[in-house]
N, C-alpha and C positions, 0 to 999 in steps of 0.2 A: 504494499500499499503506500503511496506518494505519503511523502510528509507533505506536498503543499496541496495534498486532494480533500476536498472539501465535498463531495459526493456522498452520499450516504451510503455504506457499505453495510453487509450482514453483522458485524461487530459492530456497528454503531448504533445500528434497530437491537441487538442483542442490549445493548447499556446502557439504551435510553429504557425498554421495556424495565428494565432492573430496577432503572430507576423510578421510575413512576410506582412501580408495583409497589418496590418499598415505601417511598414515602407516601401514598392514598393508605396505607397499614400504618404506618407512622403517625397520622395524621387520628385515624381511628381509635388507635391508642391512645395518644398524648388527648384526645376530646374528652374521650372517656370518662379518665383519670379526675379532668377537671372539672366534669361535671359532676362527678361524685363527689369530689372536694365540696364544690361548692352549695352542692343542696344540703350538705349535713351542716356548714357551714349558717344555712340562709334559713334549713328548716322551722325554725322557732320562729320566724318572722310571716313565714308563709302560715303556720298555724296557728299566730298569737292575731292576725290581721286578714283571718279569713280568706288570703286567695284564691280562686277560684283555679281550679286543676286546669281547664282549658286554659286560661294564660297562664299560668306557669307554666305551659309546656310550649304553646304555640307566640304567645306574645314573647315572655322570657327565654326561654331558651334555646328557641328556634331563631331566633334573632344573637342569641347567646357566644352561639357556635362561629357566624363570618368572624366573629370579635377576635375570640379566641384563637381561631384558625392565621389570623392575619397578624395577631401580637406575636404568637409565636411559630410564625413559619422561618424566621433563621433556624430555630431550633429544628424544625423535620428538617427541614433541607440537610443541614451537617448531619444529622444524625444519621440520616438516610444514604447519605454519599459515605460517612464512615462505616455504617452496616455493609450495606453492599461486597464496596472495595475490597473491605477487609474479608470479605470471603473469596472474592477473587483471589485475592495476596495468599491465603491461608491453600486455597486450593493448586497454585501455581499460575493461575491463569496471564495473571497481569505479564509474569517473567516470561511467559510460553508469548504474548503479544507482544512486547519487547523486542523478546527473540526474533520474532518472523520479520523483524526492519521497521516495526512500527514507532515512531518517534512517541518518548514522551507528549510532549504539545500536541501531536496528530489525535493520540489517545484522549484529551481533554475534550476534543470536538465536543462528542456523542453529551461528556457531562453538560458545559457548557450550554448546550442546545435544550437539555434538561433542565437546567439552570434558568434559562429564559422565558420556558415555557412555566417554573413556577414564580418566577419575578412577574409575569405578567396577569397571572391570578392574583398574585400579590397586590397588583397594582389597582388592578379591575373591581379588588371587594372593596381597596382602601378610595380608593375614587368614586364610586358609583352604587357599589350595593351597600356595604357597610353602614353610611351612612344615614340613611333612611331607617334601616335594620336598627340602629341604635338610640333612633328617635323613640321608636317602640318599646325598645327596651329600656330605655332612662324612664321614660314614663311609668313604665310600670315599680322601677327602681323607687322613683319619688314617690306613689303607691304603698306600695306594700311594703316598701326597705329602709329606706333614709327617712328621718323624723324632721329634719328641715328642708324644704320643698326647694328654697329657690339662695341664691347667695345674692348677698346684699352688701354692697362696701358701706352704705349708711352714713360715711360722716362724708363732710369736704370734698364735695363731688365736683371736678372742674371737666366742660366740655366744651369742646368747638362744635358747634351744631352743623354747624353752615359755613362756607368763607367767607369772614367777616362777622360770626355771631356767636358770642360764645356767654354759655352759661355755666352760673356757680350757683351750691344748693349747700347750705352751709349741713345738714341731715334730711334722711327719710324717713317717713313712720310707714311700714305695711300695714299698722291697723288700722288708718282711714286712708290709705294710699297718698300721701300727703309730702310736700316738702317745707324744710323752715329757711327763713332769710335765703328768698331767690330773688337772682338777680341777672338779668339779661344784657348785656353790651353789644351794640352793633358798632362795630368801627369799619371805616374807608379811608384808606389811604394813611392809614397811620393814625387816623384821628377817630377820637371819640364821636359821633353822632346820636345816640342817643343811648340813656341807661332806663333800663327799667327795674326799679327795686321792690319788694314787697318781703312785709311778715312772714307770708304765707300760700302758698299755690296748692288747692286740690284738682287730682286730676275728676275729669267731666268726663267719664264713658261713653257718652252718649253724644258728644259733639266733638271729641278726639282732640282735646284742647286743656289748660291749665287757665282755672279762675285762681285770678291772684287777689289776694283781701290786703287793703288797705297799702295800697301802691303808691308808688310815687315815682314821674317819670322823667325824666331831664332830657331835651334834645337841642341841638344846637344846628344851627345851620354853619351856611361856609364862610361869613363873616365870625365867627364864633358863636354869635349872640344867643343866649341862651333863655329857654323855654319851659315851663315850669306844670306838669299837670300832677294831680293827685286824685285820689277816690275811695270806697270801699269795696268794688269790684270790677275785675277787668278779665272779660275771656280772652287767652293768649293762645293761639294755635304756631306750633315750633318744631322743628324735626326731633324732640324728643319724647318720648312715650313712655309711661309704665311702663311696658316690658323691658326697656333699659335699666329697669331699676330692677326689674326682679330677672337675671340675665341667667344662667345658671355657669358655671366654670366651663362643666364638660357639654355645654351647649354645641361645641363648636363641634363635637363626635359628631353628631346630626347632622352637618351640614355637607354635602356634597361642593365639589373642587370649585366651581362657579358661585355657589352663595358664602364658600370659608373666602374664597377672595375680595369678592364685596364685604364683607365685614369687615376683613381688616383692613379696607382701604376705609371703610367707615369709620373704624374704631383708631387708625391713625389720624384722620382730620379733626376727632375729639379729642387726640390726648389721653385718650381711653389704657389705663395701665395694664386692663384684661387682653389686648391685643397679643399680648407675649403669648398666650394660650393657643391662639387662632393660628399664631404661625408657630409653633411647634409643634400644633397637629398638621400644618400644611407639607412642612417639610417630613416629618416623621413618615408622611403616607410615602413620600417620593426614595425616601432613604434607605426603607425598611424594605422593599423588593431588591432595590440594588446590591444589598446582600448576601442575596442569592447566589453572586457571581463569586463574591469575596470568599463566602464560607463553602462554597463547592471546588474552589482552587486548593482552598486551603486541607478541604479534608481529603480531597484525592493523594494530596501532594505527602500527607500524616499517615494514610490507610494503604498506600499500595505495595509499603515494603512490609514485607512478611516478618511478620515482631515474635519474641522467644512467649511474650504473656499474652499475643491470640489475642482472639477478638475482644474478648472483654478489655483490656488495655485499652486497646482503640477505642470501644466503644465508650468508653471511661473518660476518656480525654477528650472524647467530641460531646459530651454530657457539661462537662466540663467548660470547656471552650464556648459553647454554642452559649451556656444559662451566662457565662461573665460579660459575652455580646448583650445579651438581652439587658442583664443589671447595668453596662456601661451605659446603652440606652437611657435607660431611664434616671443612672444618676447623672450625664451629661443636661439634662435638660434644667440642672440647677444652677449650670453654667450661666444658664439665661434668667433664672430669676434675680440673680446676684447681680447682674449687669455685667457679667465679667468675657462673656464674649457676647455677637450676634444669634439670631437664634439658627440661620442657614449654618455657621462651622460649630455651634454644641451640638445640633444632629446630628451632620456628617462626620462630625470626629471621629468617633468608635469606626466608620467604615474606612476612613483613612487612617487609623491606628491600625487595623485587623489586614486592611489591604497591603502593608508597608511587611506587614506579618507573615501573610498569606505567600508576597515574593518571596522575601524572604526562606521561607519553607519549601517552596517552588525549586529554589537554586539548588536545596539540598537534596530532593526527590532524586528518584534517579533518574536518569535520561536516556 
């Protein structure tokens, strides 16, 4: 077989079939284990809050499975490669392939083809399938599992709701959907055009507006002349709704990629600190599928050589490295929250580091 030939051969199909079949078995086993542990952890909530069996099965676990599949996809890929490649090596099949004139680089082609299929599946799940599934799953969790329904920043809220329009709220009360010390400033060409101040404002659901109480408006013309208006009540329609105060941190998990980009754009405009959650989610959806190529290369390089410890040692190494990768992916998010690294770099950092490790291991593998 020529080193440069990429046309699929019988050997390629053999490896691809081994990869896919082992991958599917790993999916079933790991998902079953995770669901069993999840049921044992949440069974008390289901019983205490009388969650219907139909909702538990179809609203929660049927939507929980795609989420788990994507979260642990690096683990599935790595264990798959380690497992069946170690079997090939122990049966001296790898040695036979290399002895027949196949280069180690050419041997990687069917592996990378299979990794591309796994990455495409993970990307499709993350972009289009999991977000609507997460919406139903999160609603179930809020209803039957979690005590607090919403995340609320509560105090000293600053938003730029539109170009040149800024809102400040001292505090928000979920008890009556009102804000305390409401301020709306309009700025044009770096000059203050108007400033609306109110002791409080209450959300008007029917009109989709805020009813300001004891308001005070200062307006300025082009010459700087001031006009003052005061009153007891005033309805104000602005690009700020009640939902903005009731936004959950994990709401980004239920947004498709287009909606996620729109939310990031809106939160950047407003200067909303919660934008980091949306940015982390966006880059994670792309970085996680890409890890399939890195972990496949590392897995083949580690398990293609016959070891004295046999299959068990290779699987142990694979599980340890894959779990360390997943933990690193989670830990790297802390760099974003602390402001140490920008979101894209923090989320891609595990891929960068493990890619360097994979290339080093690849150079040490048999040629």
